C-alpha positions in Angstrom: -1.0 -7.3 8.3 -3.2 -10.3 7.9 -6.9 -9.6 7.1 -9.6 -12.1 7.9 -10.6 -13.9 4.7 -14.4 -13.7 4.7 -14.8 -16.5 2.1 -12.5 -18.8 4.0 -14.2 -17.9 7.3 -17.6 -18.6 5.8 -16.6 -22.0 4.3 -14.9 -23.1 7.6 -18.0 -21.9 9.5 -20.4 -23.9 7.3 -18.3 -27.0 7.6 -18.2 -26.8 11.4 -21.9 -26.2 11.6 -22.6 -29.3 9.4 -20.2 -31.4 11.6 -22.3 -30.4 14.6 -25.5 -31.3 12.8 -26.9 -27.8 13.2 -29.0 -25.8 10.8 -28.4 -22.2 10.3 -31.5 -21.4 12.3 -30.4 -23.5 15.3 -26.9 -21.9 15.3 -28.6 -18.5 15.1 -30.8 -19.2 18.0 -27.8 -20.3 20.1 -26.2 -16.9 19.4 -29.4 -14.9 19.6 -29.0 -13.6 16.0 -31.1 -14.2 12.9 -30.6 -17.1 10.5 -30.0 -14.5 7.8 -27.0 -13.3 9.7 -25.5 -16.8 9.8 -26.3 -17.2 6.1 -24.4 -14.0 5.3 -21.4 -15.2 7.4 -21.2 -18.5 5.5 -21.5 -16.8 2.1 -18.7 -14.5 3.0 -20.9 -11.4 2.8 -20.2 -10.4 6.4 -18.5 -11.6 9.6 -19.7 -11.9 13.2 -19.4 -9.1 15.7 -16.2 -9.6 17.8 -18.4 -10.1 20.9 -19.8 -13.3 19.2 -16.5 -15.0 18.5 -16.3 -16.7 21.9 -19.9 -18.1 22.0 -19.6 -19.0 18.3 -16.4 -20.9 19.0 -18.0 -22.7 21.9 -21.1 -23.6 19.9 -18.9 -25.1 17.2 -16.4 -26.9 19.4 -13.3 -24.9 18.3 -11.2 -22.2 19.7 -11.3 -18.5 18.8 -7.8 -18.9 17.3 -9.1 -21.6 15.0 -11.9 -19.4 13.9 -9.5 -16.6 13.1 -7.1 -18.9 11.3 -10.1 -20.6 9.5 -8.7 -24.0 10.1 -8.3 -26.6 12.9 -5.1 -26.6 15.0 -4.0 -30.0 16.4 -4.3 -29.9 20.1 -1.3 -32.2 20.7 0.9 -30.0 18.5 1.9 -26.5 19.6 1.3 -23.7 17.2 4.3 -22.3 15.4 5.4 -18.8 15.9 4.2 -17.8 12.4 0.7 -19.3 13.1 0.5 -17.4 16.4 1.6 -14.2 14.8 -1.0 -14.6 12.0 -3.7 -15.2 14.5 -2.7 -12.1 16.6 -2.4 -9.8 13.6 -5.8 -11.1 12.3 -7.4 -10.3 15.7 -5.8 -6.8 15.7 -7.2 -6.1 12.2 -10.6 -7.8 12.9 -13.3 -5.2 12.0 -14.7 -3.5 15.1 -12.1 -5.1 17.5 -9.6 -2.2 17.5 -9.1 -0.8 20.9 -9.0 3.0 21.5 -5.6 4.6 21.1 -3.9 6.6 23.9 -4.6 10.0 22.3 -8.3 9.1 22.4 -8.3 8.9 26.1 -7.9 12.7 26.2 -5.5 12.6 29.2 -3.5 15.7 28.4 -1.9 15.8 31.8 -0.1 12.5 31.2 1.1 13.6 27.8 2.5 16.7 29.3 5.2 14.7 30.9 6.4 13.5 27.5 6.4 17.1 26.2 8.5 18.2 29.1 10.9 15.4 28.5 11.2 16.4 24.8 11.8 20.0 25.9 14.6 18.9 28.3 16.1 16.7 25.6 16.1 19.6 23.1 17.8 21.8 25.7 20.4 19.1 26.3 21.0 18.7 22.6 21.5 22.4 22.2 24.0 22.3 25.0 25.8 19.5 23.4 25.9 21.4 20.1 27.2 24.6 21.7 29.8 23.2 24.2 30.6 19.7 23.5 29.3 18.7 20.0 27.2 15.6 19.4 27.7 12.4 17.5 25.4 10.7 15.1 24.9 7.9 17.5 23.7 10.3 20.2 21.3 11.9 17.8 20.0 8.6 16.6 19.5 7.3 20.2 17.5 10.4 21.1 15.4 10.3 18.0 14.8 6.5 18.6 13.7 7.2 22.2 11.5 10.1 21.1 9.8 7.9 18.4 9.1 5.1 20.8 7.9 7.6 23.4 5.6 9.3 20.9 4.1 5.9 20.1 3.6 4.8 23.7 2.3 8.1 24.8 0.0 8.8 21.9 -0.7 5.9 19.6 -0.5 2.7 21.7 -3.8 0.8 22.0 -5.1 0.9 25.5 -6.3 -2.7 25.3 -5.0 -5.8 23.7 -7.2 -8.2 21.6 -8.9 -10.9 23.7 -6.6 -13.5 22.0 -3.8 -12.3 24.4 -5.9 -13.3 27.4 -6.6 -16.8 26.0 -3.0 -17.7 24.9 0.5 -17.0 26.1 1.8 -14.5 23.5 5.1 -12.7 24.0 5.1 -10.4 21.1 3.1 -7.3 20.0 2.5 -6.2 16.4 0.9 -2.9 15.5 1.6 -1.7 11.9 5.4 -1.5 11.4 6.1 -1.8 15.1 7.0 -5.3 16.2 8.0 -6.0 19.8 9.1 -9.5 20.9 9.4 -10.3 24.6 10.5 -13.9 24.9 9.3 -15.6 28.1 6.7 -12.9 28.9 3.0 -13.5 28.3 1.3 -10.2 27.5 -2.3 -9.8 28.5 -4.8 -7.1 29.5 -3.7 -7.3 33.1 -0.1 -6.5 32.7 -0.4 -4.4 29.5 -1.0 -1.1 31.3 2.1 -1.7 33.4 4.2 -2.5 30.4 3.0 0.6 28.6 3.8 2.7 31.7 7.3 1.3 31.8 7.9 2.2 28.2 6.6 5.7 28.8 8.8 6.3 31.8 11.8 4.9 29.8 11.1 7.2 26.9 10.9 10.3 29.1 14.2 9.4 30.9 16.0 8.5 27.7 15.0 11.6 25.8 15.8 13.9 28.7 18.9 12.3 30.3 20.9 11.0 27.3 21.9 14.5 26.0 22.7 15.5 29.6 24.9 12.5 30.1 26.7 13.1 26.9 27.2 16.8 27.7 28.5 16.0 31.1 31.0 13.6 29.7 32.1 16.0 27.0 32.8 18.7 29.6 34.3 16.6 32.4 35.3 13.2 31.2 38.9 12.5 30.2 39.7 12.6 26.5 39.0 9.4 24.7 36.1 8.4 26.8 33.4 9.6 24.4 33.5 6.4 22.2 33.2 4.2 25.3 30.3 6.4 26.5 28.4 5.9 23.3 28.4 2.1 23.8 27.3 2.6 27.4 24.5 4.9 26.2 23.3 2.4 23.7 23.3 -0.4 26.3 21.3 1.8 28.7 18.9 2.7 25.9 18.1 -0.8 25.0 18.4 -2.5 28.4 16.5 0.4 30.0 13.6 -0.3 27.7 13.2 -4.1 27.9 14.3 -4.8 31.5 11.6 -2.5 33.0 9.0 -3.9 30.6 9.9 -7.5 31.7 9.7 -6.5 35.4 6.4 -4.7 34.9 4.9 -7.6 32.9 5.9 -10.2 35.5 4.3 -8.4 38.4 
């Protein structure tokens, strides 16, 4: 993850202020803070509160993205994917800008649906073990769906950084999780629907994949199990991204 470089931020901030012909006191009055606060920012001792990023960018004639990247971005030249990712990850790790996680919402009733899906999946896996046997691919698929489900039900941030509302960004980074949705602009309007789609997918995948496998093991003609595993993998991946696209474009 990228961390905001306080020294680089302070140097960039001081240069922008001088370009505008502003003193530290004048900039501070614009933002309704003390000139000592501006001095600390420029010396790399502290950084502005996230709520001040937009008015600070407007006062200095730059974008919030440029403030986060600590450099100017040519307007006629689109940002590279690496630059956008750096800005997004910097915003995510910006001190004080982290949104509350799902488990902090204390909505136990919603999380119960995922627990029920896990119970159904465990029962299905037990049935597969007893009557039909399971493959490594089935176990991997169920564990993958359970892992994604646990993240989207418990750990997902309930709000995206403001940068998503200012620029069309189609990927999401949170720790080791990286999700790329080409052609879809994530923002705080469609994010709740995207999260809901992922949650529904996780519940269905965890609970229905073992049942589908068991049904095929008991009733499908011999030799169909290998074909079924490919179908299950397609449903697993397509069943995640297609609903997320549909939810994000509404």
